[in-house]
Steps between C-alpha positions, in 0.01 A plus 500: 500500500594842352405619155708391205805753456386572141143606602400795286256675270565407140358595164320244287632563149207385312251742654741762660319437831657447847503179692624369840790252512580353843554180673285355769540174690772399243273555196567782250170706462411731207193696536379722205336844530325719262711809579701647215869521551578860617687654796176568702372149475836350555534692836149398598563125450846523666324636818259199483785264435682638812186435701480143364855439591458628862204271544683202362789569750265524782307195389171691476485494123171393335530435132125527440491840678717646237416276205137373547466380149824323475514110464793509727271624781343156513847338508620699802165535678519168699865535594506889550477635860164666563495862477293491822794361684700821462491740783325835460839676553655304215219581250503866604878512463490345165237732364678791646831392346327476165342844534832660611673348194230632271536851653884481447468405140218746431244233405144566568374373836160365413491122570543311177470136396773334304369631166548854652136605509357634835157442633260787456474537889871529536571730213200739589640523843846596372340744243310679783816525716691663229227723380340625822786771558362672195140528617302708734379325826143489351625347179698239699170410695295479182750268314540280807127477523482388143766239536361351831136504402517422123823407336686274731198285587415465127853406382637327817692194381551619152836615365519830315560359152206261531239782523348519156286753316214262542552478878514892515161525285335243714592672811378835381163327442496376854577851633214648285251257661539529873731606776536403860165673582321327225493819285658567161822703498506824306680520178743740657572256793553209242737699294692586822535149601609385148744793466697356802489165346626646175791687668611183698484261190682764278774540752518109549511463116781749465715336771443129422473542116158365415198652323251640743131366486399867538505607131245657295262523790328850503355655814126488552317801382439737785187705506561880532509623852158630598526870558200655683593847606270695726344819379586837671145487645561158649833609637328794673241259646757254628710768663205656663365168638838344608588471872696807599820303580507374142417814314871604466592159369218487231568871408872408434407179315252669270711799410843376478470157317723324742480116523368356815842362604652838440235678718561250778877529476501877495702655788500857622860548398378464135243779532607860430202715555695817443578396141163323449663164416525139601797276430416134417794259547351220708187286539333297775476133378410192689539667828837672450662775309628404153610686193238647248336284237748599237798731484287753302255508788741695710391862439401837636136576513357858495231566745178680444336723763254235629785251557708755689200576721444123559871436596488785745190355659659154506799649692235621770332161496806293559693743722455292809618174328840640395538272215731546199228383274243738370202265485529290807303295754501562870820279537695732273517249203329550168130385542387177344374546147267194513338631818455831346339369192256262685412726789513851364510518127244251366248583778525859408449437124187295604374770717536764220359257239816530293600208296748252684853556385843429642680779683761482229259683271597821682825489301318465170261778605783737544624424150162557331433821700841647403445412128146632517632827636744540210826442689816429300510121445882487567442666836219253580733209405763630742238542781393134444849362472463384135809518281301622204153633412405181319276362782319830522389477129438128493327456832368820647425728227187325390336623819573864427208564259256364757647726766526825296217432248725634220452224250676670200343828558821681546631383155163595357547858633847510359378408141221754525738767596779436258314371171332739274123505543 
């Protein structure tokens, strides 16, 4: 039996909310929703109504599937044909028809229940699909990892409007205790996970008109990044003790302030030895070329004499490989940073009896050495790929007195020379 000719989405005057009005098996059915009466919600429910009508016409309609909490579900359950009796093709066709109708009307395509609220799993998938075009490949990978490992398993089966502030705070507590390896996640990682959750719930709340549970929740306090630059003496020891094939790489790292991903993504076409400059416009991330960390990271770096000599030597070292990459392995691709750290870098520091530090500290070393030598802070910021000098003065400058041993003596000299005796 087909759907009643007057099947439609109507407005309940008392609450100004929408409801379904249709006929099934000779009985007029009215099913209320919590959605406010507006154009977007009207289109959304009309698409669902068309899906219901199609299933009624094909005798695959299950009342409980669409209205699980309705008393009428019990009425029709014994007499209704089992959803399992429908062919796979019929079910797929019905779902596709509903999806096509939603695309035509411009309605959102996350799967929704009759009250219009999608599950967290469905909406997060839709959100990722819509947003990924805005992200770098590395960001896409990080967000997907957070969804797969953390958010979807935690909130599977929940609908977006059901996730409360208490749920989020409880989950934050769980994240702070252990992860899949039995170790506590860092505050930075926890904030990253919750930031994705916040974005998803904020977007869902905007589209489906509910109050997000993610309100008045502040990020965890993150300890300041530990900066441990090498002294100039230590830099000299490292460069002298390093294997010959890695000396050009380490010289460039120590005296340009480039990030590891930028060093590995550096190609010869970006090197201009005649003008003593490097152009940074790409980075090697997760085994492939990607854009730089930020738009401000694209820059031109001025080269010092030791770096120019190191790059000339690197040309000789890799001449037989004929790679486009400056710092490459025998296969012509950038060498593996983790292998370098574990097999070359850390053993070298141990051998030299220098405190163990990440290779990334070469970047911090460049900044502190430039500051200690009296270089213009704006020039240093440009070299580092910073959009302002703020980080220099909030992060690096505290190391300058230890490097220069000028703890206010310059100011003392100024006072002595200018003030009357």
